[in-house]
C-alpha positions as CSV (number, residue, x, y, z in Angstrom):
1,M,-19.1,18.0,20.6
2,T,-18.0,16.9,17.1
3,A,-15.5,14.2,16.4
4,H,-12.1,15.2,15.0
5,T,-11.4,13.6,11.7
6,S,-7.8,13.5,10.6
7,R,-6.9,14.2,7.0
8,D,-3.8,12.0,7.4
9,P,-4.3,8.7,5.5
10,L,-1.9,7.0,7.9
11,H,-3.8,8.1,11.0
12,G,-4.6,5.0,13.0
13,V,-2.7,2.7,10.7
14,T,0.1,0.9,12.4
15,L,3.4,0.0,10.7
16,E,2.4,-3.7,11.1
17,M,-0.9,-3.1,9.3
18,Q,1.0,-1.4,6.4
19,V,3.5,-4.2,6.1
20,N,0.8,-6.9,6.2
21,A,-1.3,-5.0,3.6
22,L,1.7,-4.6,1.3
23,V,2.7,-8.3,1.6
24,A,-0.9,-9.3,0.9
25,H,-1.0,-7.0,-2.2
26,F,2.4,-7.5,-3.7
27,G,3.9,-10.6,-2.0
28,W,7.4,-10.7,-0.4
29,N,9.1,-11.2,-3.8
30,Q,7.6,-8.1,-5.5
31,L,7.8,-6.1,-2.3
32,G,11.6,-6.8,-2.2
33,K,11.9,-5.6,-5.7
34,R,10.1,-2.4,-5.1
35,I,11.9,-1.6,-1.8
36,T,15.3,-3.2,-1.9
37,I,16.1,-3.9,1.8
38,N,17.3,-7.2,3.1
39,C,14.4,-7.8,5.5
40,F,12.1,-8.1,2.5
41,N,14.5,-10.2,0.4
42,N,16.4,-12.6,2.7
43,D,14.2,-14.8,4.8
44,P,11.4,-12.2,5.1
45,S,9.0,-12.1,8.0
46,V,6.7,-9.4,9.4
47,K,8.5,-9.5,12.8
48,S,12.0,-8.9,11.3
49,S,10.7,-6.3,9.0
50,L,9.1,-4.3,11.8
51,K,12.2,-4.5,13.9
52,F,14.3,-3.0,11.0
53,L,11.7,-0.5,9.9
54,R,11.3,0.9,13.4
55,R,15.0,1.6,13.6
56,T,15.5,2.9,10.1
57,P,13.5,6.1,9.2
58,W,14.4,6.2,5.5
59,A,13.2,2.6,5.0
60,R,10.0,3.3,7.0
61,A,9.4,6.3,4.8
62,Q,9.7,4.2,1.7
63,V,7.2,1.6,3.1
64,E,4.7,4.4,4.0
65,A,5.1,5.9,0.5
66,L,4.4,2.6,-1.2
67,Y,1.5,1.9,1.1
68,L,-0.1,5.3,0.2
69,E,0.6,4.7,-3.5
70,M,-1.2,1.3,-3.2
71,L,-4.2,2.9,-1.4
72,Q,-4.4,5.6,-4.1
73,D,-4.2,2.9,-6.9
74,Q,-7.0,0.9,-5.2
75,A,-9.2,4.0,-4.9
76,E,-8.9,5.2,-8.5
77,P,-11.6,3.8,-10.7
78,A,-10.4,2.0,-13.8
79,P,-10.4,4.1,-16.9
80,A,-13.4,3.4,-19.1
81,S,-12.7,1.5,-22.2
82,P,-14.3,2.9,-25.4
83,W,-15.4,-0.7,-26.2
84,S,-17.3,-1.0,-22.9
85,T,-19.9,1.6,-23.7
86,H,-22.7,0.5,-26.0
87,R,-25.4,2.4,-27.8
88,Q,-28.8,2.4,-26.5
89,Q,-31.2,1.2,-29.1
90,K,-34.1,3.4,-29.9
91,G,-37.7,2.2,-29.8
């Protein structure tokens, strides 16, 4: 029997894991600027954020979208700089 692999990038990722990853990546200040909700701007904590996000579908959707954007940005290789390549010297 083969294992089922989900194509959903959020499969197995809890809301708490998403919030912790976003805070680690952006910090509360930057996260509050990107998603303007009080639980990120006024006395932020993971616990209060989770409580609000679980009750507010539109805010949770914004957090999930930002989390997916962050994952995509981390997965993309940096564009090659024309100055980073060098000519190979011949013999």
